C-alpha positions in Angstrom: -58.7 -21.1 7.8 -62.6 -23.1 7.8 -61.4 -24.4 4.1 -57.9 -25.4 4.9 -58.9 -27.3 8.3 -61.3 -29.6 6.5 -59.3 -30.2 4.0 -56.7 -31.6 5.8 -59.1 -33.7 7.6 -60.2 -34.7 5.0 -57.1 -36.0 3.3 -55.0 -37.6 6.3 -59.1 -39.5 6.7 -57.8 -40.4 3.0 -54.3 -41.0 4.3 -55.6 -43.5 7.2 -57.5 -45.2 4.4 -55.3 -46.0 2.4 -53.0 -47.4 5.4 -55.4 -49.0 6.9 -56.0 -51.2 3.7 -52.7 -52.4 3.0 -52.4 -52.9 6.9 -55.1 -55.2 6.8 -53.6 -56.8 3.5 -50.1 -57.4 4.9 -51.7 -58.8 8.7 -54.0 -61.6 6.4 -51.6 -63.0 4.0 -48.2 -61.8 5.7 -47.4 -60.1 1.9 -46.4 -56.6 0.6 -49.3 -56.2 -2.7 -47.7 -53.7 -4.5 -50.3 -53.9 -6.7 -52.9 -52.8 -4.6 -51.1 -49.4 -4.9 -51.2 -49.6 -8.3 -55.1 -49.6 -8.7 -55.4 -47.3 -6.2 -53.8 -44.6 -8.6 -55.5 -46.2 -11.2 -59.0 -46.3 -10.4 -57.8 -42.4 -9.2 -56.7 -41.7 -12.8 -59.7 -43.6 -14.1 -62.1 -41.8 -12.2 -60.7 -38.8 -13.2 -60.3 -39.5 -17.1 -63.5 -40.8 -17.5 -65.2 -37.8 -15.3 -63.8 -34.9 -16.2 -62.1 -36.4 -20.4 -65.1 -38.5 -21.2 -67.5 -36.2 -19.7 -69.6 -38.5 -17.7 -71.3 -37.1 -14.0 -68.4 -38.3 -11.7 -71.2 -40.5 -9.6 -71.7 -42.8 -13.0 -67.4 -42.3 -13.6 -66.9 -43.6 -9.3 -68.8 -47.4 -9.9 -67.0 -47.8 -12.9 -64.0 -46.8 -11.8 -64.1 -49.0 -9.5 -65.3 -52.1 -11.1 -62.0 -51.1 -13.6 -59.8 -51.9 -11.0 -61.1 -54.6 -9.6 -61.4 -56.5 -12.7 -57.6 -55.4 -13.1 -56.6 -56.5 -9.7 -58.8 -60.3 -10.4 -56.8 -60.5 -13.5 -53.2 -59.7 -12.0 -54.7 -61.9 -8.8 -55.4 -65.0 -11.4 -52.2 -64.3 -13.8 -49.7 -64.0 -10.9 -50.0 -64.2 -7.3 -51.6 -67.0 -6.9 -49.1 -68.7 -8.8 -46.5 -67.5 -7.1 -48.3 -68.4 -3.3 -48.2 -72.0 -4.7 -45.8 -72.7 -7.0 -43.2 -69.9 -5.9 -40.6 -70.8 -3.5 -41.0 -70.7 0.3 -40.0 -66.6 1.0 -42.9 -65.1 -1.5 
């Protein structure tokens, strides 16, 4: 029973962390940044792939997947969203 409570608390904390990150982005930009959700999923799958499929230790796979997700988000920002914010219609 204790393990179920600990797992539930850990899952709730992760959900809260993701919800707060969505709120911080929306509160400052007034844009629902759906790419943020894709980056979270990409980072999680990247860490899983690096640690289980490639055999890297978890503490090596975690920073590598975070760096890869950050690089992909930066590329998306520069290629897509920066142009939409400056040149797009008013609703963007």
